[in-house]
C-alpha positions in Angstrom: 0.0 0.0 0.0 1.1 3.6 -0.7 0.1 6.8 0.9 0.5 10.3 -0.4 1.2 13.1 2.1 1.6 16.7 1.1 3.9 18.8 3.4 4.6 22.5 3.2 8.1 23.3 4.4 8.7 26.8 5.9 12.3 27.9 6.3 13.3 29.1 9.7 14.6 32.6 10.2 17.3 33.6 7.7 20.4 35.1 9.4 22.1 37.9 7.5 25.3 39.7 8.4 25.6 43.2 6.8 29.0 44.9 7.1 29.1 48.5 5.9 32.6 49.8 5.4 31.5 53.4 6.0 28.3 55.4 6.4 26.8 56.4 3.1 23.4 57.0 1.5 22.8 53.5 0.3 23.4 51.9 3.7 19.9 52.7 4.9 18.5 51.1 1.7 20.1 47.7 2.6 19.0 48.0 6.2 15.4 48.9 5.4 15.1 46.1 2.9 16.4 43.5 5.3 14.5 44.9 8.3 11.2 44.9 6.4 11.4 41.1 5.8 10.0 39.4 8.9 11.8 36.2 8.1 15.2 37.8 8.3 17.4 38.2 11.4 19.8 41.0 10.6 23.1 41.7 12.3 24.5 45.0 11.0 27.9 46.6 11.6 29.0 50.0 10.3 32.7 50.8 10.6 32.7 54.3 12.0 36.1 54.6 13.6 38.8 52.6 11.7 42.1 52.0 13.5 44.0 54.8 11.6 41.5 57.4 12.7 43.1 59.2 15.6 40.9 62.0 17.0 42.2 62.1 20.6 39.0 60.7 22.2 39.9 58.2 24.9 38.5 54.7 24.2 36.7 54.7 27.5 34.6 57.6 26.5 33.5 56.2 23.1 29.9 54.8 23.0 30.9 52.5 20.1 30.9 48.7 20.1 34.2 47.1 19.1 33.8 45.2 15.9 33.7 41.5 17.1 35.7 40.2 14.2 36.8 36.9 15.7 33.4 36.0 16.9 31.7 36.8 13.6 34.3 35.5 11.1 35.8 32.6 12.9 33.4 31.2 15.6 29.9 31.9 14.2 30.4 32.4 10.5 28.5 29.2 9.6 25.4 30.5 11.4 24.8 33.1 8.7 22.8 32.4 5.5 24.2 35.5 3.8 27.1 37.9 4.3 26.9 41.4 2.6 29.9 43.6 2.2 28.5 47.1 1.5 31.3 49.4 0.3 33.8 47.5 2.5 37.5 48.2 2.0 40.6 46.7 3.6 41.7 48.8 6.5 43.4 46.3 8.7 40.2 45.5 10.6 39.7 42.0 9.0 42.9 40.0 8.8 43.4 38.0 5.6 42.9 34.8 7.5 39.3 35.9 8.3 38.6 36.8 4.7 40.0 33.4 3.7 37.5 31.9 6.1 34.7 33.7 4.2 36.0 32.1 1.0 35.8 28.7 2.6 32.3 29.5 4.0 31.2 30.2 0.4 32.6 27.0 -1.0 30.9 25.0 1.7 27.5 26.5 0.9 27.4 30.0 2.1 26.5 33.2 0.2 28.4 36.5 -0.2 27.1 39.7 -1.8 29.6 42.5 -2.5 28.0 45.9 -3.1 30.9 47.8 -4.6 31.8 51.4 -4.2 34.7 53.5 -5.6 37.1 51.7 -3.1 36.5 48.5 -5.0 38.7 49.9 -7.8 41.4 51.2 -5.5 44.4 49.5 -3.9 42.4 48.9 -0.7 39.8 46.9 -2.6 38.3 43.8 -1.0 39.3 42.2 -4.3 43.0 42.4 -3.2 42.3 39.7 -0.6 41.6 35.9 -0.5 38.0 36.7 -1.5 39.2 37.3 -5.1 39.2 33.5 -5.5 35.4 33.4 -5.4 34.4 36.8 -6.8 32.8 36.6 -10.3 34.4 39.8 -11.6 37.6 41.9 -11.0 38.1 45.7 -11.1 40.0 47.3 -13.9 40.7 50.4 -11.7 38.3 52.7 -13.5 35.3 54.4 -11.8 32.8 55.8 -14.3 30.9 58.8 -12.9 28.3 59.1 -15.6 24.5 58.7 -15.8 23.2 55.5 -17.3 20.1 53.3 -17.2 20.6 49.8 -15.9 19.6 47.3 -18.5 18.5 43.7 -18.2 20.8 41.5 -20.4 19.7 38.7 -22.7 20.5 36.1 -20.0 19.0 38.4 -17.4 15.6 38.1 -19.1 15.8 34.4 -18.3 17.3 34.6 -14.9 14.8 34.5 -12.0 16.5 37.4 -10.2 15.8 39.9 -13.0 13.2 38.3 -15.3 10.1 40.5 -15.8 11.5 43.4 -13.7 10.9 45.8 -16.7 7.4 44.7 -17.5 5.1 47.5 -18.6 7.9 49.7 -20.0 7.7 50.8 -23.6 10.7 50.3 -25.9 11.0 54.0 -26.7 11.7 55.2 -23.2 13.9 53.9 -20.4 12.2 51.6 -17.9 14.0 53.0 -14.9 15.7 56.1 -13.5 19.4 56.5 -14.0 22.3 55.5 -11.7 25.3 57.9 -11.6 28.3 55.6 -10.9 29.6 52.4 -12.2 32.7 50.5 -11.1 34.3 49.1 -14.2 34.8 45.4 -13.8 35.7 42.5 -16.0 33.6 39.4 -15.7 35.6 36.3 -14.8 32.8 33.7 -14.3 29.0 33.4 -13.9 26.2 35.4 -15.6 25.9 39.1 -16.2 22.2 39.8 -15.5 22.3 43.6 -15.4 24.6 45.8 -17.5 25.5 49.5 -17.3 27.6 51.9 -19.4 28.6 50.4 -22.8 27.2 47.0 -21.8 29.7 46.7 -18.9 28.7 44.2 -16.1 26.6 45.8 -13.4 25.3 42.7 -11.6 27.3 39.5 -11.8 26.0 36.2 -10.3 27.9 33.0 -9.9 28.0 29.7 -8.0 31.2 28.7 -6.3 31.4 25.2 -4.9 28.2 24.7 -2.9 27.7 28.4 -2.4 26.7 31.5 -4.3 28.3 34.9 -4.9 27.1 38.2 -6.4 28.8 41.5 -7.3 26.8 44.7 -7.7 29.2 47.1 -9.4 27.6 50.2 -8.1 26.6 51.8 -4.8 23.7 53.8 -6.4 20.8 51.4 -5.9 19.5 53.8 -3.3 18.6 56.3 -6.1 15.7 54.1 -7.1 14.4 54.0 -3.5 14.4 57.8 -3.4 12.4 58.0 -6.7 15.2 59.7 -8.7 13.9 60.2 -12.3 11.0 57.8 -11.6 13.1 55.3 -9.6 12.9 51.6 -10.3 12.1 48.2 -8.8 15.0 48.4 -6.3 13.1 46.6 -3.5 12.0 43.7 -5.6 15.5 43.4 -7.3 17.4 43.4 -4.0 14.8 41.1 -2.3 15.0 38.5 -5.2 18.8 38.8 -5.1 19.1 38.1 -1.4 16.6 35.2 -1.6 18.3 33.7 -4.7 21.6 33.7 -2.8 20.0 32.0 0.2 18.8 29.2 -2.2 15.1 29.9 -2.3 13.6 27.0 -4.4 11.3 29.3 -6.3 14.3 31.3 -7.7 16.3 28.3 -9.0 17.5 28.9 -12.6 17.1 25.3 -13.7 13.8 23.9 -12.2 10.9 21.6 -13.1 7.7 22.0 -11.2 4.0 21.1 -11.6 0.8 22.5 -10.2 -2.4 20.4 -9.9 -5.9 21.7 -10.7 -8.3 18.7 -10.2 -7.1 16.0 -12.5 -5.2 18.4 -14.7 -1.6 19.6 -14.1 0.4 22.6 -15.4 4.0 21.7 -15.9 6.6 24.5 -15.8 10.2 24.1 -16.8 12.6 27.0 -16.1 16.0 27.2 -17.8 18.8 29.6 -18.8 19.3 27.6 -22.0 17.7 28.2 -25.4 15.6 25.1 -25.4 14.4 22.3 -23.2 14.0 18.5 -23.6 10.6 16.7 -23.7 9.3 15.8 -20.3 8.6 12.2 -19.5 5.7 11.6 -17.1 5.3 8.3 -15.3 1.7 7.6 -14.2 0.7 5.7 -11.0 0.2 2.6 -13.1 3.8 2.8 -14.4 3.0 3.9 -17.9 5.1 6.7 -19.5 3.8 9.7 -21.4 5.9 12.3 -23.3 4.9 15.9 -23.4 6.7 18.8 -25.1 6.6 22.2 -23.3 6.1 25.4 -25.1 7.9 28.7 -24.4 5.6 31.3 -22.9 8.3 33.7 -21.7 12.1 34.0 -22.0 13.5 30.9 -20.1 10.0 29.7 -19.0 8.3 26.7 -20.7 4.9 25.2 -19.9 2.8 22.1 -20.8 -0.7 20.9 -19.8 -1.4 17.3 -19.0 -4.7 15.6 -17.9 -4.0 12.7 -15.5 -6.2 9.6 -16.2 -6.3 8.6 -12.5 -5.6 9.8 -9.0 -2.2 9.1 -7.5 1.5 10.1 -7.7 3.0 11.2 -11.0 6.7 11.4 -11.6 8.2 14.0 -14.0 11.7 14.1 -15.5 13.5 15.6 -18.5 16.8 13.9 -17.9 18.2 16.8 -15.8 15.5 18.0 -13.4 12.9 15.8 -11.6 9.6 16.5 -9.9 6.7 14.6 -8.4 3.0 15.7 -8.1 -0.1 14.0 -6.6 -3.4 14.3 -8.5 -6.7 13.9 -6.8 -7.5 14.2 -3.1 -4.8 13.1 -0.6 -7.5 11.2 1.3 -10.1 9.8 -1.2 -13.7 9.5 0.0 -13.7 5.7 0.1 -10.8 5.7 2.6 -12.2 8.2 5.1 -14.3 5.8 7.1 -13.3 2.2 6.4 -14.9 0.6 9.5 -18.5 -0.4 8.8 -21.1 0.2 11.5 -24.8 -0.6 11.8 -25.6 3.1 11.4 -23.7 3.4 8.1 -25.1 0.2 6.7 -28.6 1.4 7.6 
C-alpha cells in the first residue's frame, strides 16, 4: 500500500550579516530592505572609527561597540545564511585569514554579496584579498561617474533574479531612473544579468562550490528607492537577489515544477538555455507519457497534462525531476473504512 502526504516546508529565520565599510546614503537602503522582511534576522555593523582614525578621544569615552571580528568571522560564520559587504574596503580590521575563512564559507554552501563602491577599484579593494578567488568579476581600476540606465541583459531576461522586472515599460523610453556611478569590472565567471555603461557588467551572479556569490558594481541602488527620475524596482530586485543567494527554491535557474488543478496539471520548466528537452511523465500505473513544453516567456516553458487517475505522477526531462499528486490526498472511500450498523442502515 502507498500513501501520499503533502507537506509545506517553511524555512526558519534567515540570518544575514551586513558589514558597511563606511556610512553612506545606500546603507539605509540595505538596512530597510532586510528589516522589512519578517523572516530575516539582521546583524548590521558599520565601521565608524577605523584603526587609523586618531581623534584624541579616549577609548573609555566612546559609546561604540568594538567590531567582534573573531566571533563573527571565525566562531559563528557558519550560522549566517548571507554575508553582505557594503562598500567595504581593507583597512586592517579584518585580517586576511578571516577573509579566507569567508571564502571557505562560500565554497561550503554560504553566500556572499559585494555591493561595490569606488574603493573596489582602488588599492584597498576587497578584491585584493583571499576573497578574489570566489568573486565573479575583478576591477579594472576605473570608476565611471556618468549617468546611465541599468539594462537587463539577454541572459538576465531568463534569470529568476531579474526576469520581468521591466514589465510594462515601452521600448521607446527607459524603464527606470538613472544611476550615476559604475565601477568598471571584467567578468571572470558566472552570468551578467544587469549591464551599465557600454554593456559593462553591473550585476554579476555566480555559483562557487556549494555556495553563491554576487557582485553589484555600483553603490547607487538607493537612487531608485528615493524615486530619482522615476526610480525603479529596487526593493524587488534586492529582495530577489538576497533570496536567490539563500537558495530559495522558487528562484532556481534550472527547475521543473507542476501545479495540480483537479485531474489536470500545469508543468513548468525554467532554464537559462535556449531550449528544453521533452518531459517524461510516469503515471501511478507505471506507464510513461511524453509531453513537449512550449515557451511562454524567456526561459520559461509550460505544458498541460490531464491525468487519467488519482495518484502520484513522476516527471523528469533527464536533468530535473519533480513529483506531483493528482486527486485528493484522502479519497472519500478511505475516510471511514470501518462499517457500523448506522452506516449500513
